[in-house]
C-alpha positions as CSV (number, residue, x, y, z in Angstrom):
1,M,38.8,19.0,18.8
2,V,40.6,20.6,15.8
3,A,38.4,22.5,13.6
4,V,38.3,21.4,9.9
5,T,39.2,24.2,7.5
6,G,37.1,24.3,4.4
7,V,35.2,26.4,2.0
8,G,31.5,26.2,1.9
9,P,29.1,23.6,2.9
10,V,29.0,20.0,1.7
11,P,28.2,20.1,-2.0
12,P,24.5,19.3,-2.6
13,H,25.2,17.0,-5.6
14,G,21.6,16.0,-5.8
15,M,20.4,19.5,-6.8
16,L,22.9,19.5,-9.6
17,D,21.5,16.3,-11.0
18,G,18.3,18.2,-11.9
19,L,20.0,21.0,-13.9
20,P,21.2,21.1,-17.5
21,A,24.7,19.8,-18.2
22,E,25.9,23.2,-19.5
23,A,24.9,25.0,-16.3
24,V,26.5,22.4,-14.1
25,E,29.8,22.4,-16.1
26,R,29.9,26.3,-15.9
27,A,29.3,26.1,-12.1
28,L,32.1,23.6,-11.7
29,W,34.4,25.9,-13.9
30,W,33.7,28.9,-11.5
31,E,34.2,26.6,-8.4
32,R,37.7,25.9,-9.5
33,H,38.6,29.7,-9.7
34,V,36.8,30.6,-6.5
35,V,38.4,27.9,-4.4
36,E,41.8,29.1,-5.6
37,V,40.9,32.7,-4.5
38,L,39.9,31.3,-1.1
39,D,42.6,28.8,-0.5
40,G,45.4,29.8,-2.9
41,R,45.3,26.4,-4.7
42,P,42.7,24.8,-7.1
43,P,40.6,22.0,-5.6
44,D,42.5,19.3,-7.5
45,S,46.0,20.4,-6.4
46,P,48.2,17.9,-4.5
47,P,48.5,18.6,-0.7
48,E,52.2,19.5,-1.1
49,A,51.6,22.0,-3.9
50,A,52.4,25.6,-3.1
51,P,49.9,28.4,-4.0
52,R,50.8,30.6,-6.8
53,P,52.3,34.0,-5.7
54,E,49.4,36.1,-6.7
55,F,46.9,33.9,-4.7
56,D,49.0,33.3,-1.6
57,P,46.7,33.9,1.4
58,G,49.8,34.6,3.4
59,R,50.9,37.5,1.3
60,W,47.8,39.1,-0.1
61,S,44.3,40.1,1.2
62,L,41.1,38.5,-0.1
63,T,40.4,41.7,-2.1
64,R,43.7,41.6,-3.8
65,R,43.3,37.9,-4.7
66,E,39.9,38.6,-6.2
67,Q,41.4,41.4,-8.3
68,A,44.2,39.1,-9.4
69,K,41.7,36.4,-10.5
70,A,39.6,39.0,-12.4
71,A,42.8,40.1,-14.2
72,E,43.7,36.5,-15.0
73,L,40.3,35.7,-16.4
74,A,40.1,38.9,-18.4
75,A,43.5,38.1,-20.0
76,A,42.2,34.6,-20.9
77,G,39.3,36.2,-22.8
78,H,36.6,36.2,-20.2
79,R,34.9,39.6,-19.5
80,V,35.0,39.3,-15.7
81,S,35.5,42.1,-13.2
82,A,36.7,41.9,-9.6
83,A,33.1,42.7,-8.4
84,T,31.9,39.6,-10.3
85,V,34.6,37.4,-8.7
86,K,33.5,38.7,-5.2
87,R,29.8,38.0,-5.8
88,R,30.7,34.4,-7.0
89,R,32.9,34.0,-4.0
90,Q,30.1,35.1,-1.5
91,R,27.5,32.9,-3.2
92,Y,29.9,29.9,-3.0
93,Q,30.5,30.4,0.6
94,A,26.7,30.7,1.4
95,R,25.4,27.9,-0.8
96,G,28.2,25.8,-2.1
97,V,28.5,25.0,-5.8
98,V,24.7,25.5,-6.3
99,G,25.3,29.2,-5.7
100,L,27.5,29.3,-8.7
101,V,24.7,28.1,-11.0
102,D,23.1,30.7,-13.2
103,H,20.0,31.8,-11.3
104,R,18.0,32.2,-14.5
105,I,18.4,28.4,-15.2
106,D,17.9,27.3,-11.5
107,R,14.6,29.3,-11.4
108,K,11.6,27.0,-10.8
109,T,8.4,27.4,-12.8
110,A,5.8,29.4,-10.9
111,A,2.8,27.7,-9.5
112,F,0.2,29.4,-11.9
113,G,2.6,31.1,-14.3
114,R,1.2,34.7,-15.1
115,V,-2.4,33.8,-14.6
116,D,-4.4,36.0,-12.1
117,E,-4.6,34.4,-8.8
118,R,-8.4,35.0,-8.7
119,V,-8.7,32.9,-11.8
120,A,-6.7,30.1,-10.1
121,A,-8.9,30.4,-6.9
122,A,-12.1,30.3,-9.0
123,M,-10.9,27.2,-10.8
124,T,-10.1,25.5,-7.5
125,T,-13.5,26.2,-6.2
126,A,-15.1,24.8,-9.4
127,I,-13.0,21.6,-9.2
128,G,-13.9,21.2,-5.5
129,E,-17.6,21.3,-6.5
130,T,-17.0,18.2,-8.6
131,T,-16.4,15.9,-5.7
132,D,-19.9,14.8,-5.2
133,A,-21.2,15.6,-8.5
134,S,-21.4,13.5,-11.7
135,S,-18.3,13.4,-13.9
136,R,-18.2,16.1,-16.5
137,T,-15.6,17.4,-19.0
138,A,-12.8,19.9,-18.5
139,G,-15.0,22.3,-20.6
140,F,-17.6,22.5,-18.0
141,V,-15.0,23.3,-15.2
142,L,-13.8,26.2,-17.4
143,W,-17.4,27.3,-17.9
144,R,-18.0,27.2,-14.2
145,T,-14.8,29.1,-13.6
146,E,-16.1,31.9,-15.8
147,Q,-19.4,32.0,-13.9
148,L,-17.7,32.4,-10.5
149,L,-15.7,35.2,-11.9
150,I,-18.7,37.3,-13.1
151,G,-19.1,40.5,-11.1
152,A,-15.5,40.5,-9.7
153,D,-14.3,43.9,-8.7
154,P,-11.9,44.9,-10.4
155,P,-13.0,42.8,-13.5
156,V,-10.8,39.7,-14.2
157,V,-9.3,39.4,-17.6
158,L,-9.4,35.7,-18.5
159,P,-6.4,34.3,-20.3
160,S,-6.7,32.3,-23.5
161,R,-8.5,29.0,-23.7
162,R,-5.3,27.1,-24.1
163,T,-3.9,28.7,-20.9
164,L,-6.9,27.8,-19.0
165,Y,-6.7,24.2,-20.1
166,R,-3.1,24.2,-18.9
167,L,-4.1,25.6,-15.6
168,F,-6.9,23.1,-15.2
169,G,-4.3,20.3,-15.9
170,R,-2.1,21.6,-13.1
171,L,-4.9,22.2,-10.5
172,A,-6.8,19.0,-11.3
173,H,-3.8,16.8,-11.2
174,G,-4.4,13.4,-9.6
175,Q,-8.0,14.2,-8.5
176,H,-9.9,12.3,-11.2
177,V,-12.1,15.4,-11.9
178,T,-13.1,14.1,-15.4
179,G,-12.8,10.4,-14.6
180,S,-14.4,8.0,-12.2
181,A,-16.8,9.6,-9.7
182,R,-16.1,6.8,-7.2
183,A,-12.3,7.3,-7.4
184,R,-12.8,11.1,-7.1
185,R,-14.9,10.7,-3.9
186,S,-12.4,8.2,-2.4
187,L,-9.6,10.6,-3.0
188,A,-11.6,13.4,-1.4
189,A,-12.2,11.2,1.7
190,R,-8.5,10.8,2.3
191,P,-7.1,12.6,5.3
192,D,-5.1,15.8,4.8
193,G,-2.2,14.8,7.0
194,P,0.1,11.7,7.0
195,F,-1.8,8.3,7.0
196,S,-1.8,6.9,10.5
197,A,-1.6,3.3,11.2
198,V,-2.6,1.4,14.3
199,T,0.3,-0.5,16.0
200,V,-0.6,-4.3,15.5
201,T,2.0,-6.7,16.9
202,A,-0.1,-9.8,17.4
203,P,-2.7,-11.9,15.5
204,G,-6.2,-10.9,16.4
205,E,-5.2,-7.5,17.9
206,L,-7.0,-5.8,15.0
207,M,-9.2,-7.5,12.4
208,Q,-11.6,-6.0,9.7
209,V,-14.7,-7.3,8.1
210,D,-16.8,-6.2,5.2
211,S,-19.1,-7.4,2.4
212,T,-19.1,-7.1,-1.4
213,P,-20.8,-8.5,-4.4
214,F,-19.1,-11.7,-5.6
215,D,-18.5,-11.4,-9.4
216,V,-19.6,-15.0,-10.2
217,L,-23.0,-16.3,-11.2
218,V,-24.1,-19.4,-9.3
219,R,-27.1,-21.8,-9.6
220,L,-29.1,-21.6,-6.5
221,D,-31.7,-24.2,-5.5
222,D,-33.5,-25.9,-8.4
223,G,-31.1,-24.4,-10.9
224,V,-32.0,-20.6,-10.5
225,T,-29.2,-18.4,-11.6
226,G,-28.2,-15.5,-9.3
227,R,-25.5,-13.4,-7.8
228,V,-24.2,-13.7,-4.2
229,E,-22.3,-11.6,-1.6
230,L,-18.9,-12.4,-0.1
231,T,-18.4,-11.4,3.4
232,G,-14.8,-11.8,4.7
233,M,-12.8,-11.1,7.8
234,V,-9.0,-10.4,7.6
235,D,-6.4,-10.2,10.3
236,V,-4.3,-7.0,9.9
237,A,-1.1,-8.4,11.6
238,T,-0.8,-11.5,9.4
239,R,-3.2,-10.7,6.5
240,T,-4.8,-14.0,7.2
241,V,-8.4,-14.5,5.9
242,T,-9.9,-16.2,8.9
243,A,-13.2,-16.9,7.4
244,A,-15.3,-16.0,4.2
245,V,-18.8,-17.0,3.5
246,L,-21.0,-16.6,0.3
247,R,-24.7,-15.9,0.8
248,P,-27.4,-14.6,-1.6
249,T,-28.0,-11.7,0.8
250,T,-25.9,-11.1,3.7
251,K,-27.8,-11.1,7.0
252,A,-26.8,-10.5,10.6
253,A,-26.8,-14.3,11.3
254,D,-24.3,-14.9,8.4
255,V,-21.9,-12.4,10.0
256,A,-22.2,-14.2,13.3
257,V,-21.4,-17.4,11.5
258,L,-18.4,-15.8,10.0
259,L,-17.2,-14.8,13.5
260,A,-17.7,-18.5,14.8
261,R,-15.7,-19.8,11.8
262,S,-12.8,-17.4,12.6
263,V,-12.3,-18.7,16.0
264,T,-12.6,-22.5,15.4
265,P,-10.3,-24.8,13.3
266,E,-11.3,-25.6,9.8
267,P,-11.3,-29.5,9.3
268,M,-9.7,-31.2,6.5
269,R,-12.4,-32.1,4.0
270,P,-12.4,-35.3,1.8
271,G,-10.7,-34.9,-1.6
272,R,-8.2,-32.2,-0.5
273,A,-4.5,-32.7,-0.9
274,Q,-2.8,-33.7,2.3
275,A,-0.2,-30.8,1.7
276,L,-3.1,-28.5,2.8
277,A,-3.2,-30.1,6.3
278,M,-2.0,-28.0,9.2
279,S,0.5,-30.8,10.1
280,R,2.2,-30.3,6.8
281,S,2.4,-26.5,6.9
282,V,4.7,-23.9,8.5
283,L,2.2,-23.3,11.3
284,P,3.3,-24.5,14.7
285,H,1.0,-27.6,14.6
286,R,2.5,-29.4,17.5
287,R,2.3,-26.5,19.8
288,L,-1.3,-25.7,19.0
289,L,-2.3,-29.3,19.2
290,A,-1.0,-29.4,22.9
291,I,-3.5,-26.6,23.6
292,D,-6.5,-27.7,21.5
293,E,-7.0,-31.3,20.3
294,R,-9.2,-30.1,17.5
295,F,-6.1,-29.0,15.6
296,E,-5.2,-32.8,14.9
297,Y,-7.4,-32.9,11.7
298,A,-7.4,-29.1,11.0
299,A,-6.5,-27.5,7.6
300,A,-3.6,-25.1,7.4
301,R,-5.5,-22.0,8.3
302,P,-4.7,-20.1,11.5
303,V,-7.4,-19.9,14.2
304,I,-7.4,-16.2,15.4
305,V,-9.6,-14.8,18.1
306,P,-10.2,-11.1,17.6
307,D,-9.6,-8.5,20.1
308,T,-11.0,-5.6,18.0
309,I,-13.0,-5.7,14.8
310,V,-13.4,-2.7,12.5
311,C,-16.5,-2.7,10.3
312,D,-18.6,-0.1,8.4
313,H,-22.1,1.1,9.2
314,G,-23.9,-1.7,7.3
315,K,-27.0,-2.9,8.9
316,V,-25.6,-6.5,9.3
317,F,-22.6,-5.1,11.3
318,M,-24.6,-2.8,13.3
319,S,-27.3,-5.4,14.0
320,R,-28.1,-6.6,17.6
321,A,-27.1,-10.1,16.7
322,F,-23.5,-9.2,15.6
323,R,-23.0,-6.9,18.5
324,A,-24.3,-9.5,20.9
325,S,-21.9,-12.0,19.5
326,C,-18.9,-9.7,19.8
327,R,-19.9,-8.8,23.4
328,F,-20.4,-12.5,24.2
329,L,-16.8,-13.3,23.1
330,G,-15.3,-10.2,24.6
331,I,-14.5,-8.5,21.2
332,S,-14.4,-4.8,20.8
333,L,-16.5,-3.6,17.9
334,Q,-15.2,-0.4,16.3
335,P,-17.2,1.1,13.4
336,A,-15.4,3.1,10.9
337,H,-16.1,6.6,10.0
338,E,-19.1,7.0,7.6
339,A,-18.2,7.0,3.9
340,T,-14.5,6.5,4.8
341,P,-13.3,3.2,3.3
342,T,-9.7,4.0,4.1
343,D,-10.5,3.2,7.8
344,K,-10.6,-0.5,6.8
345,G,-8.4,-0.6,3.7
346,H,-7.0,-4.1,4.4
347,I,-10.3,-5.9,4.0
348,E,-11.3,-3.6,1.1
349,R,-8.1,-4.6,-0.7
350,T,-8.4,-8.3,0.2
351,L,-11.9,-8.6,-1.2
352,G,-10.7,-7.0,-4.4
353,S,-7.8,-9.5,-4.5
354,V,-10.2,-12.4,-4.1
355,A,-11.8,-11.3,-7.4
356,S,-8.5,-11.0,-9.3
357,L,-6.8,-14.1,-7.9
358,F,-9.8,-16.5,-7.5
359,A,-13.2,-15.4,-8.9
360,Q,-12.0,-14.7,-12.5
361,F,-10.9,-18.3,-12.8
362,V,-14.3,-19.7,-11.8
363,A,-16.9,-20.7,-14.4
364,G,-19.6,-18.1,-14.5
365,Y,-17.3,-15.2,-13.8
366,A,-19.5,-12.1,-14.6
367,G,-17.0,-9.2,-14.3
368,S,-17.2,-6.3,-11.8
369,T,-19.5,-4.1,-14.1
370,A,-22.0,-4.8,-16.9
371,D,-19.5,-3.6,-19.5
372,R,-17.1,-6.3,-18.5
373,R,-19.6,-9.1,-18.6
374,G,-19.5,-11.8,-21.3
375,R,-22.3,-13.4,-23.2
376,G,-24.1,-16.7,-22.5
377,L,-23.1,-17.1,-18.9
378,V,-26.4,-18.4,-17.9
379,D,-26.3,-21.3,-20.3
380,G,-22.8,-22.4,-19.4
381,P,-21.7,-24.6,-16.5
382,L,-22.3,-22.9,-13.1
383,W,-21.5,-24.0,-9.6
384,S,-24.1,-24.3,-6.9
385,L,-23.7,-22.1,-3.9
386,P,-22.4,-24.9,-1.6
387,E,-19.9,-26.1,-4.2
388,L,-18.6,-22.6,-4.8
389,Q,-18.3,-22.1,-1.0
390,D,-16.2,-25.3,-0.7
391,L,-13.9,-24.1,-3.6
392,L,-13.5,-20.7,-2.0
393,D,-12.6,-22.4,1.5
394,E,-10.0,-24.6,-0.2
395,W,-8.5,-21.7,-2.3
396,I,-8.0,-19.6,0.9
397,V,-6.1,-22.6,2.5
398,A,-4.2,-23.5,-0.5
399,G,-3.6,-20.2,-2.3
400,W,-4.2,-17.2,-0.2
401,Q,-2.5,-18.5,3.0
402,N,0.6,-19.6,1.0
403,R,0.9,-16.7,-1.2
404,P,3.6,-14.1,-0.4
405,H,2.0,-10.8,0.5
406,D,3.3,-7.4,-0.3
407,G,2.3,-6.1,3.1
408,L,4.2,-8.7,4.9
409,R,7.8,-7.9,3.8
410,D,10.8,-8.5,6.0
411,P,11.8,-5.0,7.1
412,L,15.5,-5.6,6.8
413,S,15.1,-7.6,3.5
414,P,12.2,-5.9,1.7
415,G,12.7,-8.0,-1.4
416,R,11.5,-11.0,0.6
417,M,7.9,-11.5,1.6
418,F,6.1,-13.6,4.1
419,T,3.0,-15.5,3.4
420,P,0.1,-15.2,6.0
421,N,1.0,-18.6,7.5
422,E,4.6,-17.8,7.7
423,K,3.9,-14.4,9.3
424,Y,1.6,-16.0,11.8
425,S,4.3,-18.4,12.8
426,A,7.1,-15.7,12.8
427,L,5.2,-13.5,15.2
428,L,5.5,-16.2,17.8
429,E,9.3,-15.5,17.8
430,A,9.3,-11.7,17.4
431,S,12.3,-9.6,18.2
432,G,12.9,-5.9,18.4
433,H,15.1,-3.1,16.8
434,V,16.5,0.1,18.3
435,P,16.8,2.9,15.8
436,V,19.9,5.2,15.6
437,T,19.3,9.0,15.5
438,L,20.8,10.7,12.5
439,T,21.3,14.5,12.4
440,G,23.2,17.2,10.5
441,D,22.6,18.7,7.1
442,D,26.2,18.0,5.9
443,Y,25.8,14.4,6.6
444,I,22.4,14.3,4.8
445,E,24.1,15.8,1.7
446,L,26.6,13.0,1.6
447,L,23.9,10.3,1.5
448,P,22.7,8.7,-1.8
449,A,20.2,10.8,-3.6
450,R,17.1,9.3,-5.4
451,W,14.2,11.0,-7.1
452,H,10.6,10.0,-6.1
453,A,7.1,11.3,-6.2
454,V,5.4,12.6,-3.0
455,N,2.0,10.8,-3.1
456,A,-1.0,11.1,-0.8
457,Y,0.3,8.5,1.5
458,G,3.9,9.8,1.5
459,I,6.9,8.4,-0.4
460,R,7.5,4.8,-1.3
461,L,11.1,3.7,-1.1
462,N,12.4,0.2,-1.3
463,H,8.9,-1.3,-0.5
464,R,8.7,1.0,2.6
465,T,6.4,4.0,3.1
466,Y,7.8,7.3,4.7
467,D,5.6,10.2,5.7
468,A,5.7,13.4,7.6
469,E,3.4,16.4,8.4
470,A,5.7,18.8,6.5
471,L,5.1,16.9,3.2
472,G,1.6,18.3,3.0
473,P,2.3,21.1,0.4
474,L,4.4,18.6,-1.7
475,R,1.8,15.8,-2.0
476,R,0.9,15.0,-5.6
477,Q,2.7,18.2,-6.8
478,P,5.5,18.5,-9.4
479,S,8.8,19.7,-8.1
480,G,9.5,21.8,-11.2
481,V,12.8,19.9,-12.0
482,K,11.8,18.9,-15.6
483,E,15.0,16.9,-16.1
484,K,13.8,14.5,-13.3
485,K,10.3,14.4,-14.6
486,D,9.0,16.7,-11.8
487,L,10.0,14.2,-9.1
488,W,11.4,15.3,-5.6
489,E,15.0,14.6,-4.4
490,V,15.2,12.1,-1.6
491,H,18.2,11.2,0.4
492,H,18.4,8.0,2.4
493,D,20.9,6.1,4.6
494,P,21.2,2.4,3.3
495,Y,22.0,1.3,6.7
496,D,19.2,3.0,8.6
497,V,15.6,2.4,7.4
498,S,14.1,4.6,10.0
499,R,13.8,7.8,8.0
500,I,14.6,9.5,4.8
501,W,15.1,13.3,3.9
502,V,13.3,15.3,1.2
503,R,14.6,18.5,-0.1
504,D,11.9,21.1,0.1
505,P,11.5,24.0,-2.5
506,A,13.6,26.4,-0.2
507,G,16.5,24.0,-0.3
508,G,16.1,22.7,3.3
509,W,15.3,19.1,4.4
510,I,12.1,17.6,5.5
511,T,12.6,14.4,7.7
512,A,10.1,11.7,6.8
513,F,10.0,8.6,9.1
514,W,9.1,5.2,8.3
515,T,5.4,4.7,9.0
516,Q,5.9,1.3,10.5
517,L,8.8,2.4,12.8
518,H,6.6,2.4,15.8
519,R,5.7,-1.3,15.3
520,T,7.6,-3.2,18.1
521,P,8.1,-6.0,18.5
522,V,8.0,-7.4,14.9
523,P,10.1,-10.1,13.3
524,F,13.4,-8.7,11.8
525,G,16.0,-10.2,9.7
526,E,17.0,-13.7,8.7
527,L,16.1,-15.3,12.1
528,A,12.5,-14.8,11.9
529,W,12.4,-15.6,8.2
530,D,14.2,-18.9,8.7
531,H,12.1,-19.8,11.7
532,A,9.0,-19.5,9.6
533,R,10.4,-21.7,6.9
534,A,11.9,-24.3,9.1
535,G,10.3,-27.7,8.9
536,L,8.5,-27.2,5.5
537,P,9.9,-29.7,3.0
538,T,10.4,-28.6,-0.6
539,S,8.1,-31.4,-1.7
540,T,5.3,-29.9,0.4
541,E,5.7,-26.5,-1.5
542,R,5.3,-28.3,-4.8
543,E,2.4,-30.2,-3.5
544,I,0.7,-26.9,-2.5
545,A,1.4,-25.3,-5.9
546,D,-0.1,-28.3,-7.6
547,A,-3.2,-28.2,-5.4
548,V,-3.7,-24.5,-6.3
549,A,-3.4,-25.2,-10.0
550,S,-5.8,-28.2,-9.7
551,L,-8.2,-26.1,-7.8
552,L,-8.3,-23.3,-10.3
553,D,-8.7,-25.8,-13.2
554,R,-11.6,-27.5,-11.6
555,A,-13.2,-24.1,-10.8
556,H,-12.7,-23.0,-14.4
557,R,-14.2,-26.2,-16.0
558,G,-17.3,-26.0,-13.8
559,P,-19.5,-28.8,-12.6
560,A,-21.1,-31.5,-14.6
561,T,-24.0,-30.8,-16.9
562,R,-27.1,-29.7,-15.1
563,P,-30.7,-29.5,-16.2
564,A,-32.1,-26.2,-17.7
565,A,-33.2,-23.5,-15.4
566,P,-36.9,-23.6,-14.3
567,A,-39.4,-20.9,-14.7
568,R,-39.0,-17.4,-13.3
569,E,-41.7,-17.8,-10.7
570,R,-39.5,-20.3,-8.8
571,T,-36.7,-17.7,-8.2
572,V,-38.2,-16.4,-4.9
573,V,-38.6,-20.0,-3.5
574,A,-35.0,-20.9,-4.6
575,R,-33.5,-17.9,-3.0
576,T,-35.4,-18.5,0.2
577,R,-34.0,-22.0,0.4
578,A,-30.5,-20.9,-0.3
579,T,-30.6,-18.4,2.5
580,S,-31.9,-20.9,5.2
581,P,-29.4,-21.9,7.8
582,P,-27.3,-24.8,6.7
583,A,-27.3,-28.2,8.5
584,P,-24.6,-28.4,11.1
585,P,-21.4,-30.0,9.7
586,G,-20.1,-33.4,11.0
587,N,-18.1,-33.4,14.2
588,S,-14.9,-34.5,12.5
589,P,-13.3,-35.1,9.0
590,V,-13.5,-38.9,9.7
591,E,-17.3,-38.7,9.8
592,A,-17.3,-36.8,6.6
593,T,-15.0,-39.4,5.1
594,A,-17.3,-42.2,6.3
595,T,-20.3,-40.5,4.8
596,S,-18.5,-39.9,1.4
597,E,-17.4,-43.6,1.3
598,A,-21.0,-44.6,1.9
599,D,-22.3,-42.5,-0.9
600,T,-19.9,-44.4,-3.3
601,Q,-20.9,-47.7,-2.0
602,V,-17.6,-48.5,-0.3
603,T,-18.1,-50.7,2.7
604,A,-14.9,-49.8,4.6
605,T,-15.5,-48.5,8.1
606,A,-13.6,-45.9,10.1
607,K,-13.2,-45.0,13.7
608,V,-15.3,-42.0,14.6
609,I,-13.3,-39.4,16.8
610,P,-15.7,-36.6,17.7
611,L,-14.3,-33.1,18.1
612,P,-15.4,-31.1,21.2
613,L,-18.2,-28.6,20.6
614,F,-17.2,-25.0,20.4
615,D,-17.4,-23.3,23.7
616,P,-17.1,-19.5,23.5
617,F,-16.5,-19.1,27.2
618,A,-13.7,-21.5,27.1
619,E,-12.2,-19.7,24.1
620,A,-12.3,-16.3,25.9
621,G,-10.6,-17.9,28.8
622,R,-7.8,-19.2,26.6
623,R,-7.5,-15.8,25.0
624,G,-7.1,-14.1,28.4
């Protein structure tokens, strides 16, 4: 192998992007002269050009060529000595064109400026004390810093008030010290290292369950107004909401019902658009129907039997009833760490999305906090609890399951997103991907450069998240490159999504891998996407969109006018009736249709086709 002759390493052009234009122009001017000293020809000379006699490497030594260059520059009006040319040449050979930049311009801002390190340490301690405390102002943190420095030996001379405020802004950056206490505690509960993710490659492999107050006022029994709780379960692999129930107060029995609804098909109900049927969806209806006849009249919502369920330490999830139900179905129950909502972030975000995508359109929406609540909600049209539950079930089938999800992007085409139903269908035809190892600093320098922030979870690039242990000191910290808004230089290979490279403060490279790289097999590329979309007519997509629009319009208008609310003393009785176990539903949608027709005095009859009863032992056998 013939060695390639050259002068210096691959130019780190990304670092030049963060410097003033005058400094870059001066460095490139010096590069032209240094290259001529080293090779005898300027860098833009044609290959057949001969070196000038005074810079010919075949005739003169390197020292004589440096002296000749110094004389030439001095004659042109530049006060340059041979020693200066030598230093420039050595720096260029060591660091490339970056070594020719004026070090006074390239110097990064110190972490704390000229402030005494003891002052910074005391303020860091004061900021740390605010994690579990009530939110206070920056002035309190400065006062607490002064208190911590009393009695220091030798005494500490505090800088000016303005300097202390600047130091506070740097140390408290991104920690919500003077903001929301809940956000501050959530940030403190995050792990210090890279965020880890459990490998999930199949529906039901990992599911999460949680409860939260539902931000809608409802009319309970006899017209009493009250708030309810939403308890939901989400599948991590497909983001499918397998079940969601509304109850005035969530109990262990309600969670057990939630589990039962997750593992059984949801029947089509009277009045729903036929576009919401499983037979009209992207779900593999025929294949599922061959396994379970109950899918013949099912709605377009996947039936997923959990392998593992992650929950918090709430009483309803730690109850004997819920644990017994999971043990009965062979489900592993995994409690999250206490006060660590990040252990079940998917369900936390999903329940928040229900509020923004559905609840705010419903009549009686009360907002998440008292300062967001409107007036006169009690006097307006409000849904009853069963009616609101029916609207929620219909919205999950029509809206959520057919809405593209940001967490279900195609890895090779991140601009395209799967819906939960499409992802469920695509996972049946999953394929794998073999990464190609990339090494070499010179090759990294040639890759495209971008500027990004290093967040707590890593770096977000093209809808993918990259992270590494070595990024710890850089998280939520400014890079010092003011021209790039304190962002960090990132190089990436457009044809290899497995990793990126981040330039550290010392000029080296930190390799950050794609956090989902270990997820194999998963659907990749056009094959999985087209398979999920196959068989879904365009007319069905329009019908689904129309069904969602109609649903939100009905939810916003509210029910028909109802009588005024009764006296306060009937509230307890109404809540007790609302929390009583509901009557078992009909065996099939045909029965429900017949009942509805009877209520409207329609004499037509229908054939009753009962669905088989739910058998948990049979379900466990099918899962195995």
